[in-house]
C-alpha positions as CSV (number, residue, x, y, z in Angstrom):
1,M,-12.4,8.6,-21.8
2,S,-12.0,5.2,-21.1
3,T,-9.8,5.2,-18.1
4,T,-7.1,1.9,-18.4
5,K,-5.5,1.2,-15.2
6,Q,-1.8,1.5,-16.1
7,F,-0.1,0.1,-12.2
8,T,-1.4,-3.6,-12.3
9,T,1.3,-5.7,-11.8
10,W,4.3,-6.0,-9.2
11,E,6.4,-5.0,-12.2
12,S,4.6,-2.0,-13.7
13,L,4.7,-0.2,-10.0
14,P,7.3,2.2,-9.5
15,D,10.0,1.7,-7.0
16,A,9.0,4.3,-4.9
17,L,5.1,4.9,-4.5
18,T,2.4,7.4,-4.2
19,A,-1.3,7.0,-2.7
20,A,-2.7,6.9,-5.8
21,H,0.0,4.1,-7.3
22,I,-0.7,2.0,-3.8
23,A,-4.9,3.1,-4.7
24,E,-4.5,2.1,-8.3
25,F,-2.6,-1.6,-7.3
26,L,-5.0,-2.7,-4.7
27,G,-8.6,-1.2,-6.0
28,I,-9.5,0.8,-2.9
29,S,-8.8,4.7,-2.8
30,R,-6.1,6.9,-2.4
31,K,-8.0,8.0,1.3
32,T,-7.9,4.7,2.8
33,V,-4.1,4.7,1.5
34,Y,-3.9,7.4,3.6
35,E,-5.7,6.2,6.6
36,L,-3.4,3.7,6.7
37,F,-0.1,5.6,6.4
38,K,-1.6,6.9,9.6
39,L,-1.7,4.0,11.4
40,D,1.7,2.5,12.8
41,V,2.8,0.5,11.9
42,Q,2.0,-2.3,14.9
43,H,-1.2,-1.9,14.2
44,G,-1.7,-2.5,10.7
45,G,-0.2,1.2,9.1
46,I,1.7,1.2,5.8
47,P,5.4,2.3,5.9
48,N,6.1,5.4,4.8
49,F,8.2,8.5,4.0
50,E,7.9,12.5,3.7
51,I,9.5,14.0,1.2
52,G,8.4,17.5,1.4
53,A,4.1,17.5,2.3
54,S,4.2,14.1,0.4
55,K,4.2,10.9,1.5
56,R,6.3,7.4,0.2
57,V,6.4,3.8,0.0
58,E,9.2,1.6,-0.4
59,K,8.3,-0.7,-2.6
60,A,9.4,-4.0,-1.0
61,D,8.2,-2.1,1.9
62,L,4.2,-2.4,0.5
63,E,5.2,-6.0,-0.5
64,M,6.1,-6.9,2.6
65,W,3.0,-5.0,4.5
66,I,0.7,-7.7,2.3
67,A,2.7,-10.1,3.3
68,E,1.8,-9.3,6.6
69,Q,-1.6,-8.2,6.2
70,K,-2.2,-12.0,4.8
71,Q,0.0,-13.4,7.3
72,K,-2.4,-12.2,10.4
73,K,-5.6,-12.9,8.1
74,S,-4.2,-16.4,7.9
75,S,-3.5,-16.6,11.4
76,S,-6.8,-15.2,13.0
77,R,-8.4,-18.1,10.8
78,A,-6.3,-20.8,13.0
79,V,-7.4,-19.5,16.1
C-alpha cells in the first residue's frame, strides 16, 4: 500500500487548513504544527482559529506566515 502525498502544491490545499494539511505540505510532523499553533504569532507561531476543539488556518494566513519566516531568515543572514 503506497501513501501518496495529496497536498503537494499550493493549489491542492483547501482554503481552511488542518494541522495534517500543513504537516504534509511543509514536510513536518503534526506535533510540530501543533507546537507552532501554541506559539504567539509575534514569536513565530502560525495564526489559527478554533472550530470547537479543532484548529484551522486560513490558506492566506499560512502563505503570509511562510513569507514572514523566509524574511526573518534572510534578515538574520544580513546581520
